N, C-alpha and C positions, 0 to 999 in steps of 0.2 A: 747437098747436106739436107737431112730431114728437118722437118719443122720443129723448132724448139718447144712448141706448145706454150703453155702459160709459164713465163719465167717466175722463179721464186724471188720475189722482190726483197732484197736485203736479207734473205733467209739465212745465209751463211753467218752473218754477223749476229742475227737473232739467236741462232742455234748455239753459237759460241758463248754468247751471254747466258743462255739457258744452262748449258753444262757447267759454266763457271759457278752459277748459283747452286747447282746440284752439288758440286764439289765442296761448297761451303756448308752443306747440310740442309738446305731448304728442301721442302717437298716439291713434287712435280708441279702442283697447282701454284704454289707461291713463287717458284722459279719462273713459271710462265708469265705470271702477272708482272714480275720484276723486269722482264725483258720485253714486255709489250705485246704478248700474244695471248690468246684465250686459253683458259685452263684445260679444256679438252685437247687442244693442240699440244700443250706441254705433256699431258699424260700420254698421248699417242707417240710423241717423240721418245719418251722414256721407255715405253714398252717395245716400240719397234727396234730400239737399239739394245734391248736386253738389259737396261740399267747401266750400260757402258758408253762413254762418249766415243763417237766414231773417230777413227784415226784421220778421216778426210777433213775433220774440222780443226786440225792443228792450225794454230795461229800463223798466218802468213808473215813473212819478213817484210820490212819496209820497201824492198825492191819491187814489190807487186802493187799495182793500183788497187785501192779498195773501192767498194761500191759507192761510198760517199764521193770519192774523187771522180768516179765515172759520171755521177750525177752532175757534179760541177763542170766537168768537161763537156757534157752534152749541152748544158746551159750556155757556156761560153761559145760553143760551136754554133748554136742557134743564134747567138748575137754577132756571128760572122767575125769572131776573133781569129787571128792567125795562129799557126802552130806555135811559134815562138812566144806570142803573148800568152797563150794558154799555158805553155810550159813555165813561163815566169810566174804566173799567178798560182799554179799548183806546186811550184818548187820542184819541178821535174825536168829531166833532160828533153830537149825538143825531139830527139830521136825516139824517146819513149812515147811521146804523144803521137808522133807520126805513125809509129808502128801500131799503136792502139787503134787509131782511126782506120787504118788499113785492114788489120786482122779481124777486128771484132765489130765492124759495122754491119747493120742490118741490110740484107740484099733482096728481100722478098719483092720489093717494088721494081726491081730491075736496075736500081741505082743505089749507090752507097749512102745510107742515112744512119747517123750514129744515135742509138738509143741506149740509155744506161742499163736497162733491164736485160736487153738482148746481149749487150756487150758482157755483162756479168755472167750470163748463162754460158756464152761461148768460152769465156776465160776459165770458168769452172770445169767445163767439159774438156778443154784442152789440158787442164792441170791434172786430170785423173791419171793415176798410175795403176791400171788394172792388173791384178795378180791373182791367179787362181789359187784358192785355198788348197793346202797340201792334202787334206782329207778328201777334197772334191776330185782331185786328179789321180789319186792313188786308191784304186778300188780295194786292193788287198789290205792296205793300211786301214782304210775306213771299216772294213769288215772285222779286222782284229779289234779295233777300238770299240765298235758297236757290240761285238760278242761279249766283251768283258765288262762293258758298261750296262747293257740292256739285255744280255743273254738270258735265256730261261733257266730256272732252277730245275734240277733233275734228281731223281732217286739214284742210289748207287747202281741200280741195274740199267740206268739210262732213260727210264720213263720220265716224261715231262711232268712237272708240277706247276700248273698254271697260276695258282694263288688266287687272291681276290680279283674280281672284275672291277677295275677302277677306271672311271671315265675321266679323260683329260679335260679340264675346264680352264686351262691357261693361268691358273693361280696356284699358289703354294697349298699343299694339303692342310687340312684343318687339324685341330687337336683331337686325339682319340678317334681318328678315322683310318680306314684301311689304306695301305700304301701298295703300290705296284711291286710285285715280287720280281727281282731281277738279280743277275750276277752281282751288280752294284760295286764293281771296282771303282775306286776314285780315279779321276784323271791323273793324279800324281802317281798312283800305283801302276796305271797302264803305261805311262811314259817311262817309268824307271824299270818296268819289267821287259820292255821291248829289247834292250841290249842283251838281256839274259836269255830270252827265248830265241832271238835271231841275231847272234853276235856278228855274223858275217854279212848281213844285208843292211847296208847303210841307208837304203831307201826307206826302211822301216824304222824311222825315227821321227818323233814329234814331241813337242813340249806340252806340258799339262795346260799351259795358258792357251795354246792353240786349240785344245779340246774344249776348254771352257768357252772360248769365243765362238767355236762352231756350234755350241749348244745355245748360247745366249743371244748371239747377234743374228738378226733376221737377214736372210738373203745370202748367207755364206755358202749355201748349197751343199752342205756336207751331212750334217746331223739334224734331224728334226727337233724342234724345240720341245716337243712333248717328252723327249727322252730326259729332260731335266728332272722328271719325276723319279728317275732311277738314281739320282744323286742322293746322298744321305740326308741332306737338308731338305730335298724336295723343293728348293727355292726356284721359282719360275723366272725371277729377275735378280740380277745382282744388286746389292745394296751398297751405295757409296759409303766409304769409311766415315766421312764427316757426318753422315746421317745417323750412323749407329752411335757415334760419340755424342750426338745431340739428344739421345733418347733418355738421358737422365731425368729424374723427376725434378720439377722446378721447385718443389717445396724442400728439397735437400740442399743444404748449403754446407760450406766447409766447416762452419761452427758446430754442426751437429753430426759430423762424421765420427766413426768409431775411433779414429786416431786422437780425438779430443777427449775420449772417455778417461776418467781417472785411473791411475795405475792400480789402485786398490781393487778395482773390479777385475783386473786381469789375473791377479794372484789368488782371488777368492778368499782372501783373509777376512774381509768384512762383509757380512751378509747385507742384503738389501739391494743388490744389483740383479736385475731380471733380464731375461731374454724372451722374445715373443715371436709368434708366427701364426699363420692360418693353415689349417688342414682343409683341403678342398675335396668335395664330393660331387655327386651327380647333380645336374640341374642347377648349377650355381650355388649349391649348399656349402656351408663352411662352418668350422668350429675354430675358435681362437684358443691358443695355448700360451700360458705364461709360466716360466720356470725360473726359480731363484737359483743363482749360480752356485752359491756355497752349500746350501742344504738340499738342493734338487727338489724343493717343494713345488708342486704343480697346481695351477688353477686353470680352469677351462672357461671360455667365454661362450655363452649361448647366443647364437646369431641367427634367429629365425627370419624367414622372408618377411619383408615389409609389406604393408598394405598396398595392393595394386600390382604385386609381383605376378608376372605371367601375362599381363595386359600391355597395352601400348605405354611406352615410357615418355614422360614429358621431356621436351627439349631442354638440355642442360640441367635436368632434374637429378635427384640423388639416385644412386644405384639401389635397386629394390630387392636384390637377391639376399640382402641381409649382411653382407660383409663390405659395404661401402664405407667411406670415411666417417659419415655421420653415425652409422650403426656401430662401428668399432669404437669410436670415441665414447658413445653412450654405454658400451659394454665394459670398457676398461676402467672408467672412472669409479663406478661403484665397487669394483673389486679392490682397488688400492686405497680408497678412502677409509676402509675398515681396518687397515693395517697400521701399526705404530709408525711414527715418522722415521724411526731408525731403519725400518724395512722398506722405505720408499726413497731409494737413492738414485737409481737410474734404470732405464729400460732400453734394451738394444733390439732393433728390428731390422728386417731387410728393407729394401727401397720399394716396397709395395705401395700402390696408390691408396690402400686402405688406411695409411697413416698420414694422409695429406693434412689432417687437422691436428698434427702432433703439438702445435703451439697451444691449442685450446686444452689438450690433455695435460700438458705441463702446468698450465694455470690451475686446472681443476684438482690435480693430484699432488703437485709439487715434485713430480718426477722429472729428472733430467733425461731427455730422450736422445738416443744416438742411432745412427744408421750404419749398417755394414757397407763395405764396398760392393759394387756390382759383381754378381756371379762369384760370391765368396761365402758360401754357406758355412764353411768351417769357422768363421768368425763368431758364429753363435752355435757352436757345436753342442752345448748342453741341450739347447732347445731341439736341434735336429735329432739327437739321440732320443729325447723324450717323445718326439713325434713318431719315431719308429716304434716305440713301445705302445703309443696310442693306437697305431694301426691294427693292433690285435683286437681292439674294440670297435674301431671305425675303419674297416678295410677300404682300399681304393675301389672306386667304381660303385659305391653305395650312396644312397641318399641320406645325408647327415641331418637334414631338417626334421626327420621323424623323431629325433631324440630330444627330450624335454630338458629343461634346466636341471631338474632333479636327477635325471639320468647322468648328466655330465658331472654333477657333484658326486654321485656315487662312484663313477669311474675315477675321478680325481682322488677320492678317498682311498680307493683300492691301490692306486699308484703310490700314494703317500704313505701307505702302510706296508709297502714291500721293502724288505731289507736290501741295502745297496752296498756293494763291495767298496765303492769309493768313499762310503761313510763308515767304514769298518763294521759293516753289517748292521748298522742302525738304520732305522727308517727315516725318510725325509720329515715325517711328522715329528718324530722324536728329536731330530737334529734342530728343527725350528723351535720346538718347545724348550729345548735346553738353552737356546739363544735368548728366547723371551724371558726365561727365568733368570738368566745372567743379567739381563737389562734391569729387571725388577730389583735384583740384589744390589746392583750398582746404584740404583736410585735410592734404595733404603740406606745404603752406606753413606751416601752423600748428604742425607738429611741431617741437619744439626740437631 
């Protein structure tokens, strides 16, 4: 038997604890600290496994000795305890202890000596059930999968279209960056197309999960990991579901979710309920938009870069691009404090970090603030529609910081003076003015 090298002392139990913490939603660094290993080791475990817990780490049943039991066995053996005494103390059968001492003893010195680390290594080695991956042993199947996943784009005449030259860096592609051009069938499309293309060849069958594992799990020997760039997400590692569920903003609680918003805001019968969002441009520039749900009246927030933008950022300091929580708070408050109280009922926003100080905004303006559900832009459809209109003046891919507050006021005035079909061809400004006049009339009528 070849030398075992350096045994992984209790590594199996540590890895099992690590992946259990990952399944609970912890980051690689936090999971590593929780199971007693260094943060770089945890990150390496996560990346080497492609973000997926290895099947070899399935928890063993109680019929197998654990590393802790092997340590106790080694100590009792060193104290010259007999097999039956050791079995009694460990709560095991004497035959189990006898077999363990015989099978997994260290033999390098020419005699049987029981060491827990060597015994653990031998037991793990004997427990392996090696099985060649289907894509690794079937060249034709592997070529079929690879051609439809990472094959080249071609002109109708067959000429190859290489697309952008993108270097693989082992991470997910960034925003607004070139992606590798490829045929880019999804693993599910490939798996379900095989029976149609090759109905009589049962060897040409594979599940989409097997394709994903061949891409993400290092050492499967079938598909290179850089081919993950051909997936539509471009994700280099799988993300545990619990981790994605834990990505919600900590400042969003059940009390401020859109489900708690008054019913009067939903039917648009009472003005004063607003929707808001940010329009993002180049270099971190942004403009805030506020739209009243009943009259479609629009206000724009000027969010210039803060002092120090472009230089080194202080640790845990405010975002300096101009649309951090402090900047948005300071921009929203002056807009609403000039409005009558009847027009300051609620504000609905998505769960962006720019609204982290919503409690302070509520104190300053009297607005009740609510948040949409994740990935549900239709819950603030009025604002989404208005942002589409604003893109006529502020196209995507342009620097929005070049526009002054006066420019934004002019654009808002232009939108508010457009006739709207939903307002029976009145303008938002006229609709808001009619509502303000009705408030004044009601106030005069109620005066004794």
